N, C-alpha and C positions, 0 to 999 in steps of 0.2 A: 539939656539935649545936646548942645554943641560940644561940651566937654566930654560927654559920654561917647559921642561919635568920634571925637579926636582920640580918645583912649583906644577905642576899637580899631581905628585906622592904624595906629602905631603897632598893634599886635597882629595885624593880618598879614599872611604871607602874600608876597608879590613875586611872581616868577616871569621872567622875560626869556623867550626862546627866539633866537636870531637864526634865520636861514636865508640861503640865497633863493632868489625868485626863479625857481626851476620847475614849476608846475605842481607844487604841493596842493593837493585837493582839499576841498572843504571837509571831506570825511577824514582825511589824514590829520588835518588841524584839530578836528573834534577828538580824534583818538589821542593826540598829544595833550590836549587840554585835560581830558579825562584821566589819562595816565599819570600826568604830573600831579594833578589834584589828589588822586588816590594815593600816590607815593608820599606826598606831604602828610596826608591823613594817617597812613599806615606807619610811616617811619618816625614822624615828628609829632603825631597826635594832634594835627591841626584840623580845625573845623573846615570841611569843604565849602560851607556856605560863606566863609570869610576869606577864601583863597581866590586870588586873582591871577590869571594867566594871560600874558600878552604875547602874540606871535608877530614879530617884525620881519618883513621880507626885504631883502636888499638886491638891487640889480647886480649882475655878475661883474660889471665894471667897478662897482662900489665896494667890492669885497676882495681882499688880497690874502695870499698865503705864500710864505717863503719868497717874498719879493716880487711876486707876480699877481696880476689881476686874475680872478677866477675865470673870467671870460677867455683869457689867453691860455690858462691851464686846460679849459674844456676844449679849445681848438687843438691842443696837443694830445687830446684823448685822455687826459687825467681827470678822473671823477672821484666822488666820495662814495660810490656804490660799493657795497660789501661784496667781496669776492666769493663766488659760489664754489 
């Protein structure tokens, strides 16, 4: 039983999504989990029942880009929002 479980663990997809803590809703997280799971199944033929998705949120002070904390970028009006 343990060796079978170990073999399955080795072959299962694990996807980690990292985002800043800026109000991602429960519904949005569910959509991300479903979307990534479906993508792994469709593209790589992975079993959705063996696919794990983890969403890790970070405070704006704990994430940086181009030498600046994201909290500072937000204060400057710089966001990751798609332009319309």
